[in-house]
Each structure stands twice: as C-alpha cells, then as structure tokens.
DSSP file (Angstrom, degrees, kcal/mol; ACC not computed):
  #  RESIDUE AA STRUCTURE BP1 BP2  ACC     N-H-->O    O-->H-N    N-H-->O    O-->H-N    TCO  KAPPA ALPHA  PHI   PSI    X-CA   Y-CA   Z-CA
    1    1 A M              0   0    0      0, 0.0     2,-0.5     0, 0.0     0, 0.0   0.000 360.0 360.0 360.0 133.8   69.0   55.0   72.9
    2    2 A T        -     0   0    0      0, 0.0     2,-0.4     0, 0.0     0, 0.0  -0.899 360.0-142.4-106.5 128.9   69.9   54.8   69.2
    3    3 A D        -     0   0    0     -2,-0.5     2,-0.2     1,-0.0     0, 0.0  -0.696  21.7-119.7 -86.0 138.6   73.3   53.6   68.2
    4    4 A R        -     0   0    0     -2,-0.4    -1,-0.0     1,-0.0     0, 0.0  -0.544  17.4-150.9 -75.2 142.9   74.9   55.3   65.2
    5    5 A D     >  -     0   0    0     -2,-0.2     4,-2.5     1,-0.1     5,-0.2  -0.882   8.5-170.5-116.6  96.8   75.7   53.0   62.3
    6    6 A P  H  > S+     0   0    0      0, 0.0     4,-2.3     0, 0.0     5,-0.2   0.848  86.0  54.8 -57.6 -36.4   78.7   54.5   60.4
    7    7 A F  H  > S+     0   0    0      2,-0.2     4,-2.1     1,-0.2     5,-0.1   0.949 111.4  43.8 -62.3 -48.4   78.3   52.1   57.5
    8    8 A A  H  > S+     0   0    0      1,-0.2     4,-2.5     2,-0.2    -1,-0.2   0.865 111.9  54.2 -64.7 -36.5   74.7   53.1   57.0
    9    9 A E  H  X S+     0   0    0     -4,-2.5     4,-2.4     2,-0.2    -1,-0.2   0.901 108.5  49.3 -63.7 -39.9   75.6   56.8   57.4
   10   10 A G  H  X S+     0   0    0     -4,-2.3     4,-2.1     2,-0.2    -2,-0.2   0.900 110.5  50.3 -65.2 -41.0   78.3   56.4   54.6
   11   11 A E  H  X S+     0   0    0     -4,-2.1     4,-2.1     2,-0.2    -2,-0.2   0.934 112.0  47.9 -60.7 -46.1   75.8   54.7   52.3
   12   12 A R  H  X S+     0   0    0     -4,-2.5     4,-1.8     1,-0.2    -2,-0.2   0.902 109.1  53.7 -62.5 -41.9   73.3   57.5   52.9
   13   13 A A  H  <>S+     0   0    0     -4,-2.4     5,-3.0     1,-0.2    -1,-0.2   0.910 108.3  49.6 -60.5 -42.9   76.0   60.2   52.3
   14   14 A A  H ><5S+     0   0    0     -4,-2.1     3,-1.6     1,-0.2    -1,-0.2   0.908 109.5  51.3 -63.9 -41.4   76.8   58.6   48.9
   15   15 A R  H 3<5S+     0   0    0     -4,-2.1    -1,-0.2     1,-0.3    -2,-0.2   0.844 109.5  50.9 -63.0 -32.0   73.2   58.5   47.9
   16   16 A E  T 3<5S-     0   0    0     -4,-1.8    -1,-0.3    -5,-0.2    -2,-0.2   0.268 119.1-113.4 -89.3  11.0   72.9   62.2   48.9
   17   17 A D  T < 5 +     0   0    0     -3,-1.6    -3,-0.2     1,-0.2    -2,-0.1   0.807  62.0 155.5  62.2  33.3   76.0   63.0   46.7
   18   18 A I      < -     0   0    0     -5,-3.0    -1,-0.2    -6,-0.2    -2,-0.1  -0.796  46.1-114.3 -88.3 129.6   78.1   63.9   49.7
   19   19 A P    >   -     0   0    0      0, 0.0     3,-2.0     0, 0.0    -1,-0.1  -0.237  15.6-118.2 -67.7 153.6   81.8   63.4   48.8
   20   20 A A  G >  S+     0   0    0      1,-0.3     3,-1.6     2,-0.2    19,-0.1   0.794 111.3  69.7 -59.1 -29.6   83.9   60.7   50.6
   21   21 A E  G 3  S+     0   0    0      1,-0.3    -1,-0.3     3,-0.0    -3,-0.0   0.655  84.6  71.4 -64.4 -14.3   86.2   63.5   51.9
   22   22 A A  G <   +     0   0    0     -3,-2.0    -1,-0.3     2,-0.0    -2,-0.2   0.309  63.9 144.1 -85.8   9.6   83.3   64.6   54.1
   23   23 A N    <   -     0   0    0     -3,-1.6     4,-0.1     1,-0.2     9,-0.1  -0.294  40.7-154.8 -51.0 120.6   83.7   61.5   56.4
   24   24 A P        +     0   0    0      0, 0.0     2,-0.2     0, 0.0    -1,-0.2   0.555  61.6  92.3 -81.6  -6.1   82.8   62.9   59.8
   25   25 A Y  S    S-     0   0    0      6,-0.1     2,-0.1     1,-0.1     3,-0.1  -0.546  89.0 -89.8 -93.6 155.5   84.9   60.3   61.8
   26   26 A R    >   -     0   0    0     -2,-0.2     3,-2.3     1,-0.1     6,-0.4  -0.380  50.4-105.2 -62.7 129.3   88.5   60.6   62.9
   27   27 A D  T 3  S+     0   0    0      1,-0.3    -1,-0.1    -2,-0.1     3,-0.1  -0.311 106.9  25.4 -56.5 132.1   90.9   59.2   60.3
   28   28 A G  T 3  S+     0   0    0      1,-0.4    -1,-0.3    -3,-0.1     2,-0.1   0.251  94.7 121.1  95.7 -11.7   92.2   55.8   61.4
   29   29 A S  S <> S-     0   0    0     -3,-2.3     4,-1.9     1,-0.1    -1,-0.4  -0.439  74.3-118.4 -82.7 159.6   89.2   55.0   63.6
   30   30 A D  H  > S+     0   0    0      1,-0.2     4,-2.5     2,-0.2     5,-0.2   0.894 116.8  54.5 -60.2 -39.7   86.9   51.9   63.0
   31   31 A E  H  > S+     0   0    0      1,-0.2     4,-2.8     2,-0.2    -1,-0.2   0.892 105.3  52.7 -63.1 -39.2   84.0   54.3   62.4
   32   32 A H  H  > S+     0   0    0     -6,-0.4     4,-2.4     1,-0.2    -1,-0.2   0.923 111.1  47.0 -61.0 -44.6   85.9   56.1   59.7
   33   33 A A  H  X S+     0   0    0     -4,-1.9     4,-2.3     2,-0.2    -2,-0.2   0.897 113.1  48.2 -65.5 -41.2   86.7   52.8   57.9
   34   34 A L  H  X S+     0   0    0     -4,-2.5     4,-2.4     2,-0.2    -2,-0.2   0.922 112.0  48.9 -65.6 -44.0   83.0   51.7   58.2
   35   35 A W  H  X S+     0   0    0     -4,-2.8     4,-2.5     1,-0.2    -2,-0.2   0.933 112.5  48.7 -60.4 -46.2   81.7   55.0   56.9
   36   36 A A  H  X S+     0   0    0     -4,-2.4     4,-2.7    -5,-0.2    -1,-0.2   0.885 110.4  51.3 -61.9 -39.9   84.2   54.9   54.0
   37   37 A A  H  X S+     0   0    0     -4,-2.3     4,-2.1     2,-0.2    -1,-0.2   0.908 111.4  47.0 -65.6 -41.7   83.2   51.3   53.2
   38   38 A G  H  X S+     0   0    0     -4,-2.4     4,-1.8     2,-0.2     5,-0.2   0.906 113.2  49.2 -64.3 -41.7   79.5   52.2   53.1
   39   39 A H  H  X S+     0   0    0     -4,-2.5     4,-3.1    -5,-0.2     5,-0.3   0.931 111.8  48.2 -63.3 -46.0   80.1   55.2   51.0
   40   40 A E  H  X S+     0   0    0     -4,-2.7     4,-2.6     1,-0.2     5,-0.3   0.870 107.0  57.0 -64.8 -37.6   82.2   53.2   48.5
   41   41 A K  H  X S+     0   0    0     -4,-2.1     4,-1.4    -5,-0.2    -1,-0.2   0.947 116.8  33.8 -58.1 -50.0   79.6   50.5   48.3
   42   42 A V  H  X S+     0   0    0     -4,-1.8     4,-2.6     2,-0.2     5,-0.2   0.922 118.6  51.0 -74.8 -44.6   76.9   52.9   47.2
   43   43 A A  H  X S+     0   0    0     -4,-3.1     4,-2.6     1,-0.2    -2,-0.2   0.895 110.5  50.7 -61.3 -40.0   79.1   55.3   45.2
   44   44 A G  H  X S+     0   0    0     -4,-2.6     4,-2.2    -5,-0.3    -1,-0.2   0.895 110.9  48.1 -64.1 -40.6   80.6   52.3   43.3
   45   45 A A  H  X S+     0   0    0     -4,-1.4     4,-2.2    -5,-0.3    -2,-0.2   0.902 112.6  48.4 -67.0 -40.9   77.1   51.0   42.4
   46   46 A I  H  X S+     0   0    0     -4,-2.6     4,-2.2     2,-0.2    -2,-0.2   0.928 112.3  49.1 -64.0 -44.7   76.0   54.4   41.3
   47   47 A E  H  X S+     0   0    0     -4,-2.6     4,-2.3     1,-0.2    -2,-0.2   0.895 110.1  51.4 -62.8 -41.0   79.1   54.9   39.1
   48   48 A A  H  X S+     0   0    0     -4,-2.2     4,-1.8     1,-0.2    -1,-0.2   0.916 110.1  49.1 -63.2 -43.1   78.7   51.4   37.6
   49   49 A R  H  X S+     0   0    0     -4,-2.2     4,-1.3     1,-0.2    -1,-0.2   0.900 111.2  49.9 -63.3 -39.9   75.1   52.2   36.7
   50   50 A Q  H  X S+     0   0    0     -4,-2.2     4,-0.5     1,-0.2    -2,-0.2   0.889 110.1  49.5 -67.0 -38.9   76.1   55.6   35.1
   51   51 A S  H >< S+     0   0    0     -4,-2.3     3,-0.6     1,-0.2    -1,-0.2   0.819 107.1  55.5 -72.5 -28.5   78.8   54.0   33.0
   52   52 A E  H 3< S+     0   0    0     -4,-1.8    -1,-0.2     1,-0.2    -2,-0.2   0.845 106.4  52.6 -67.1 -32.5   76.4   51.3   31.7
   53   53 A G  H 3<        0   0    0     -4,-1.3    -1,-0.2     1,-0.2    -2,-0.2   0.596 360.0 360.0 -80.0 -10.8   74.1   54.1   30.5
   54   54 A S    <<        0   0    0     -3,-0.6    -1,-0.2    -4,-0.5    -2,-0.1   0.475 360.0 360.0 -89.8 360.0   76.8   55.9   28.6
C-alpha cells in the first residue's frame, strides 16, 4: 500500500506549473495545508530564480 504524501504532491504540482488553486484536498484539512506548503516551497524557489535572472 502506498500512502499519499500531500506535501510532495504539492511540490510536484508547482514544478508542473499547476496553480495553487488546483489543490485537490478539502479546504481546512491537514492535507490541504501540507499540499499548499509543498506548492509554495517550490513555487517560491522558482519565482526567486526567475527574478534573479531578470
């Protein structure tokens, strides 16, 4: 059995340019918060790299 990792799913979504609004978990749930945190971690790093290059 494989357990889903919402944080890793959020990181993957950000790398695939999926918007944060596409969070598949119920708003207010722990999974929603973990997914959002993973997404923000990667999206923030991508945004920082892009702004350094401009």
